[in-house]
Short mmCIF file of the C-alpha atoms (twelve columns), coordinates in Angstrom:
data_MODEL
# 
_entry.id   MODEL 
# 
loop_
_atom_site.group_PDB 
_atom_site.id 
_atom_site.type_symbol 
_atom_site.label_atom_id 
_atom_site.label_alt_id 
_atom_site.label_comp_id 
_atom_site.label_asym_id 
_atom_site.label_seq_id 
_atom_site.Cartn_x 
_atom_site.Cartn_y 
_atom_site.Cartn_z 
_atom_site.pdbx_PDB_model_num 
ATOM 1  C CA . MET A 1  113.379 108.265 55.846 1 
ATOM 2  C CA . GLN A 2  116.110 109.548 58.132 1 
ATOM 3  C CA . VAL A 3  115.560 110.546 61.747 1 
ATOM 4  C CA . LYS A 4  118.116 112.851 63.380 1 
ATOM 5  C CA . LEU A 5  118.551 112.188 67.102 1 
ATOM 6  C CA . ASP A 6  120.301 114.277 69.719 1 
ATOM 7  C CA . GLU A 7  122.433 112.572 72.368 1 
ATOM 8  C CA . ASP A 8  119.555 112.316 74.873 1 
ATOM 9  C CA . LEU A 9  117.185 110.667 72.399 1 
ATOM 10 C CA . LEU A 10 119.956 108.415 71.147 1 
ATOM 11 C CA . ALA A 11 120.520 107.242 74.742 1 
ATOM 12 C CA . VAL A 12 116.794 106.528 75.155 1 
ATOM 13 C CA . LEU A 13 116.699 104.681 71.832 1 
ATOM 14 C CA . THR A 14 119.734 102.621 72.878 1 
ATOM 15 C CA . ARG A 15 117.995 101.731 76.155 1 
ATOM 16 C CA . VAL A 16 114.864 100.583 74.314 1 
ATOM 17 C CA . VAL A 17 116.604 98.530  71.626 1 
ATOM 18 C CA . THR A 18 118.882 96.890  74.200 1 
ATOM 19 C CA . LYS A 19 116.043 96.041  76.567 1 
ATOM 20 C CA . HIS A 20 113.864 94.689  73.762 1 
ATOM 21 C CA . ALA A 21 116.745 92.902  71.982 1 
ATOM 22 C CA . LEU A 22 116.294 94.778  68.722 1 
ATOM 23 C CA . SER A 23 119.119 95.003  66.225 1 
ATOM 24 C CA . ILE A 24 119.214 98.388  64.533 1 
ATOM 25 C CA . GLU A 25 122.948 98.982  64.115 1 
ATOM 26 C CA . TRP A 26 122.621 98.507  60.379 1 
ATOM 27 C CA . GLN A 27 119.931 101.201 60.416 1 
ATOM 28 C CA . MET A 28 122.326 103.865 61.703 1 
ATOM 29 C CA . SER A 29 123.944 105.862 58.904 1 
ATOM 30 C CA . ASP A 30 126.038 107.731 61.480 1 
ATOM 31 C CA . ARG A 31 126.050 108.262 65.242 1 
ATOM 32 C CA . SER A 32 122.989 110.543 65.190 1 
ATOM 33 C CA . THR A 33 120.976 109.478 62.133 1 
ATOM 34 C CA . LEU A 34 118.612 106.528 62.047 1 
ATOM 35 C CA . ASN A 35 117.369 105.196 58.711 1 
ATOM 36 C CA . VAL A 36 113.764 104.149 59.235 1 
ATOM 37 C CA . ASP A 37 111.653 102.209 56.781 1 
ATOM 38 C CA . ALA A 38 108.072 101.117 57.445 1 
ATOM 39 C CA . SER A 39 108.981 97.774  59.013 1 
ATOM 40 C CA . ILE A 40 111.631 99.088  61.411 1 
ATOM 41 C CA . LYS A 41 109.413 102.072 62.253 1 
ATOM 42 C CA . GLU A 42 106.595 99.804  63.404 1 
ATOM 43 C CA . THR A 43 108.999 97.613  65.385 1 
ATOM 44 C CA . LEU A 44 110.615 100.626 67.057 1 
ATOM 45 C CA . LEU A 45 107.317 102.293 67.913 1 
ATOM 46 C CA . ASP A 46 105.973 99.050  69.410 1 
ATOM 47 C CA . ALA A 47 109.070 98.722  71.607 1 
ATOM 48 C CA . ILE A 48 109.017 102.404 72.605 1 
ATOM 49 C CA . LEU A 49 105.320 102.250 73.526 1 
ATOM 50 C CA . THR A 50 105.899 99.062  75.532 1 
ATOM 51 C CA . GLU A 51 108.701 100.802 77.410 1 
ATOM 52 C CA . PHE A 52 106.513 103.866 77.943 1 
ATOM 53 C CA . VAL A 53 103.739 101.809 79.544 1 
ATOM 54 C CA . ALA A 54 106.188 99.768  81.651 1 
ATOM 55 C CA . GLU A 55 108.568 102.496 82.832 1 
ATOM 56 C CA . GLY A 56 107.422 105.897 81.577 1 
ATOM 57 C CA . LEU A 57 104.560 106.734 83.930 1 
ATOM 58 C CA . ASP A 58 104.539 107.834 87.550 1 
ATOM 59 C CA . VAL A 59 102.090 106.585 90.178 1 
ATOM 60 C CA . ASN A 60 99.526  109.167 89.032 1 
ATOM 61 C CA . GLY A 61 99.681  107.966 85.434 1 
ATOM 62 C CA . GLU A 62 101.568 111.057 84.276 1 
ATOM 63 C CA . PRO A 63 104.735 110.773 82.194 1 
ATOM 64 C CA . ASN A 64 107.903 110.767 84.284 1 
ATOM 65 C CA . LYS A 65 111.274 111.943 82.951 1 
ATOM 66 C CA . LEU A 66 111.780 108.766 80.926 1 
ATOM 67 C CA . GLY A 67 108.195 108.955 79.708 1 
ATOM 68 C CA . LEU A 68 108.745 112.480 78.409 1 
ATOM 69 C CA . GLN A 69 111.910 111.339 76.630 1 
ATOM 70 C CA . LEU A 70 110.062 108.398 75.098 1 
ATOM 71 C CA . GLU A 71 107.308 110.770 73.922 1 
ATOM 72 C CA . SER A 72 109.981 112.947 72.293 1 
ATOM 73 C CA . LEU A 73 111.463 109.899 70.581 1 
ATOM 74 C CA . ILE A 74 108.037 108.895 69.254 1 
ATOM 75 C CA . ASP A 75 107.498 112.451 68.023 1 
ATOM 76 C CA . ALA A 76 110.894 112.490 66.277 1 
ATOM 77 C CA . ILE A 77 110.191 109.228 64.465 1 
ATOM 78 C CA . ASN A 78 106.660 110.244 63.466 1 
ATOM 79 C CA . ARG A 79 107.555 113.851 62.545 1 
ATOM 80 C CA . ASP A 80 110.226 112.738 60.127 1 
ATOM 81 C CA . ALA A 81 107.925 110.068 58.745 1 
ATOM 82 C CA . ILE A 82 105.415 112.648 57.526 1 
ATOM 83 C CA . SER A 83 107.817 115.338 56.378 1 
# 
């Protein structure tokens, strides 16, 4: 499965993989396309959800700007997984 990412989502993905020491360079077919198989999908979603809980919520428990971007990244990965 291939996931197309715009520049904003690519920046969020880069933040997550860097912070969580994931290596996905070999998964990128070009600057905006991520090749996702079942194993990397699970790893990515775990890291994204961890980041969401740690940094993506404001004091009221609502998604902040980063949280909304992380939600969009999750949606992009899951949407392409079922299409």
